[in-house]
C-alpha positions as a Python dict, from the first residue, in 0.01 Angstrom:
ca = {
    (1, 'X'): (0, 0, 0),
    (2, 'X'): (225, 82, 295),
    (3, 'X'): (577, -50, 350),
    (4, 'X'): (458, -334, 575),
    (5, 'X'): (208, -461, 319),
    (6, 'X'): (460, -417, 37),
    (7, 'X'): (711, -628, 229),
    (8, 'X'): (455, -904, 291),
    (9, 'X'): (362, -916, -78),
    (10, 'X'): (725, -902, -190),
    (11, 'X'): (820, -1184, 48),
    (12, 'X'): (555, -1409, -103),
    (13, 'X'): (661, -1320, -458),
    (14, 'X'): (1030, -1381, -388),
    (15, 'X'): (968, -1715, -220),
    (16, 'X'): (739, -1831, -503),
    (17, 'X'): (1014, -1739, -752),
    (18, 'X'): (1328, -1844, -560),
    (19, 'X'): (1221, -2061, -266),
    (20, 'X'): (1286, -1990, 101),
    (21, 'X'): (1652, -2090, 101),
    (22, 'X'): (1745, -1860, -189),
    (23, 'X'): (1542, -1557, -84),
    (24, 'X'): (1746, -1288, 89),
    (25, 'X'): (1631, -989, 289),
    (26, 'X'): (1779, -768, 16),
    (27, 'X'): (1571, -951, -250),
    (28, 'X'): (1255, -881, -52),
    (29, 'X'): (1337, -516, 19),
    (30, 'X'): (1426, -454, -347),
    (31, 'X'): (1106, -620, -469),
    (32, 'X'): (904, -413, -221),
    (33, 'X'): (1079, -91, -320),
    (34, 'X'): (1179, -13, 39),
    (35, 'X'): (1501, 5, 235),
    (36, 'X'): (1654, -305, 389),
    (37, 'X'): (1606, -145, 732),
    (38, 'X'): (1228, -155, 679),
    (39, 'X'): (1231, -529, 739),
    (40, 'X'): (1384, -480, 1083),
    (41, 'X'): (1154, -190, 1163),
    (42, 'X'): (830, -370, 1071),
    (43, 'X'): (914, -733, 1153),
    (44, 'X'): (1239, -750, 1349),
    (45, 'X'): (1388, -1009, 1114),
    (46, 'X'): (1356, -1164, 770),
    (47, 'X'): (1242, -1488, 937),
    (48, 'X'): (953, -1316, 1115),
    (49, 'X'): (855, -1140, 791),
    (50, 'X'): (845, -1476, 610),
    (51, 'X'): (644, -1637, 888),
    (52, 'X'): (384, -1361, 882),
    (53, 'X'): (374, -1343, 503),
    (54, 'X'): (282, -1707, 466),
    (55, 'X'): (63, -1759, 769),
    (56, 'X'): (-145, -1452, 681),
    (57, 'X'): (-184, -1513, 310),
    (58, 'X'): (-241, -1887, 312),
    (59, 'X'): (-454, -1878, 624),
    (60, 'X'): (-679, -1614, 473),
    (61, 'X'): (-698, -1784, 134),
    (62, 'X'): (-772, -2131, 269),
    (63, 'X'): (-986, -1996, 551),
    (64, 'X'): (-1215, -1803, 317),
    (65, 'X'): (-1264, -2092, 78),
    (66, 'X'): (-1307, -2347, 355),
    (67, 'X'): (-1560, -2121, 528),
    (68, 'X'): (-1754, -2101, 202),
    (69, 'X'): (-1747, -2482, 172),
    (70, 'X'): (-1865, -2526, 532),
    (71, 'X'): (-2145, -2270, 491),
    (72, 'X'): (-2269, -2411, 160),
    (73, 'X'): (-2269, -2768, 298),
    (74, 'X'): (-2472, -2687, 611),
    (75, 'X'): (-2824, -2588, 495),
    (76, 'X'): (-3087, -2859, 529),
    (77, 'X'): (-2833, -3133, 603),
    (78, 'X'): (-2740, -3328, 912),
    (79, 'X'): (-2401, -3247, 1065),
    (80, 'X'): (-2263, -3573, 926),
    (81, 'X'): (-2385, -3494, 573),
    (82, 'X'): (-2252, -3139, 597),
    (83, 'X'): (-1916, -3274, 716),
    (84, 'X'): (-1892, -3515, 421),
    (85, 'X'): (-1983, -3238, 175),
    (86, 'X'): (-1729, -2999, 324),
    (87, 'X'): (-1437, -3238, 276),
    (88, 'X'): (-1536, -3386, -59),
    (89, 'X'): (-1307, -3262, -335),
    (90, 'X'): (-1080, -3071, -98),
    (91, 'X'): (-785, -3155, -324),
    (92, 'X'): (-930, -2916, -583),
    (93, 'X'): (-893, -2631, -334),
    (94, 'X'): (-530, -2732, -276),
    (95, 'X'): (-470, -2750, -650),
    (96, 'X'): (-598, -2396, -703),
    (97, 'X'): (-357, -2265, -441),
    (98, 'X'): (-61, -2498, -493),
    (99, 'X'): (220, -2241, -459),
    (100, 'X'): (80, -2095, -138),
    (101, 'X'): (18, -2432, 22),
    (102, 'X'): (364, -2566, -63),
    (103, 'X'): (530, -2245, 59),
    (104, 'X'): (322, -2258, 378),
    (105, 'X'): (435, -2612, 453),
    (106, 'X'): (795, -2508, 396),
    (107, 'X'): (741, -2205, 619),
    (108, 'X'): (598, -2422, 896),
    (109, 'X'): (913, -2636, 906),
    (110, 'X'): (1135, -2328, 880),
    (111, 'X'): (954, -2155, 1167),
    (112, 'X'): (978, -2471, 1378),
    (113, 'X'): (1356, -2455, 1346),
    (114, 'X'): (1360, -2082, 1398),
    (115, 'X'): (1320, -1851, 1693),
    (116, 'X'): (1078, -1904, 1980),
    (117, 'X'): (895, -1588, 1870),
    (118, 'X'): (809, -1751, 1536),
    (119, 'X'): (685, -2059, 1717),
    (120, 'X'): (470, -1845, 1946),
    (121, 'X'): (331, -1661, 1643),
    (122, 'X'): (241, -1995, 1482),
    (123, 'X'): (69, -2108, 1803),
    (124, 'X'): (-140, -1789, 1797),
    (125, 'X'): (-226, -1840, 1430),
    (126, 'X'): (-332, -2200, 1499),
    (127, 'X'): (-550, -2097, 1793),
    (128, 'X'): (-715, -1826, 1582),
    (129, 'X'): (-794, -2078, 1307),
    (130, 'X'): (-936, -2331, 1552),
    (131, 'X'): (-1150, -2064, 1721),
    (132, 'X'): (-1274, -1950, 1380),
    (133, 'X'): (-1376, -2302, 1280),
    (134, 'X'): (-1542, -2356, 1619),
    (135, 'X'): (-1741, -2032, 1594),
    (136, 'X'): (-1853, -2111, 1240),
    (137, 'X'): (-1960, -2467, 1323),
    (138, 'X'): (-2138, -2344, 1637),
    (139, 'X'): (-2320, -2077, 1433),
    (140, 'X'): (-2433, -2325, 1167),
    (141, 'X'): (-2527, -2601, 1412),
    (142, 'X'): (-2670, -2426, 1722),
    (143, 'X'): (-2752, -2745, 1914),
    (144, 'X'): (-2378, -2809, 1958),
    (145, 'X'): (-2228, -2719, 2292),
    (146, 'X'): (-1927, -2489, 2300),
    (147, 'X'): (-1708, -2788, 2385),
    (148, 'X'): (-1841, -2986, 2087),
    (149, 'X'): (-1800, -2694, 1847),
    (150, 'X'): (-1442, -2643, 1967),
    (151, 'X'): (-1363, -3013, 1925),
    (152, 'X'): (-1497, -2998, 1569),
    (153, 'X'): (-1294, -2681, 1509),
    (154, 'X'): (-980, -2868, 1615),
    (155, 'X'): (-1073, -3162, 1393),
    (156, 'X'): (-1122, -2932, 1093),
    (157, 'X'): (-786, -2766, 1159),
    (158, 'X'): (-609, -3103, 1179),
    (159, 'X'): (-786, -3229, 867),
    (160, 'X'): (-704, -2930, 648),
    (161, 'X'): (-339, -2940, 752),
    (162, 'X'): (-303, -3317, 734),
    (163, 'X'): (-479, -3343, 400),
    (164, 'X'): (-271, -3057, 263),
    (165, 'X'): (51, -3234, 365),
    (166, 'X'): (-73, -3560, 212),
    (167, 'X'): (-163, -3374, -108),
    (168, 'X'): (180, -3203, -121),
    (169, 'X'): (365, -3531, -74),
    (170, 'X'): (159, -3717, -336),
    (171, 'X'): (-66, -3491, -545),
    (172, 'X'): (-153, -3768, -791),
    (173, 'X'): (-308, -4006, -535),
    (174, 'X'): (-666, -3940, -429),
    (175, 'X'): (-728, -3792, -88),
    (176, 'X'): (-987, -3955, 134),
    (177, 'X'): (-1334, -3846, 28),
    (178, 'X'): (-1562, -3657, 261),
    (179, 'X'): (-1785, -3964, 274),
    (180, 'X'): (-1491, -4186, 375),
    (181, 'X'): (-1394, -3944, 650),
    (182, 'X'): (-1757, -3929, 772),
    (183, 'X'): (-1776, -4311, 774),
    (184, 'X'): (-1455, -4329, 979),
    (185, 'X'): (-1583, -4077, 1234),
    (186, 'X'): (-1921, -4252, 1260),
    (187, 'X'): (-1746, -4586, 1312),
    (188, 'X'): (-1554, -4439, 1607),
    (189, 'X'): (-1873, -4319, 1779),
    (190, 'X'): (-2032, -4554, 2033),
}
């Protein structure tokens, strides 16, 4: 593992242990076994390191599992049935990755209050996620136009983030089921 990767891993570990507010650049560098200057060299600032550490890790983790859910729901089902299957039990995914999801939400707020560069990075991350969802949905449901697949990609992005925030704020209350979400979308259609 190189210094950059060690810093990303150490940042996640420190935040999980101490939280964002209590994690210092020195804590991260020490945990990574690198000099404090390495943070500036690789990321420019501790804030940018934290932004990248949590957008990368959580995005990859959730993205991989959500892709698996979308792929396994698609075969031999209508788009509406596949949609309902994809979102059913999504709280279980959040539960398996609680620390990362909570830290990601905290990171999102922190980056919003941070530098414009962090905000631009987040915009790029969001666009990448939406494009990934759109490509996947388009691949699994070829009759969809590019515009439709992109709209569904945006919907999936909003749903995963909104449901994650709802789950964080009240993990004991049930999230909407995939069937309930599918009913709501169908009711909106003409």
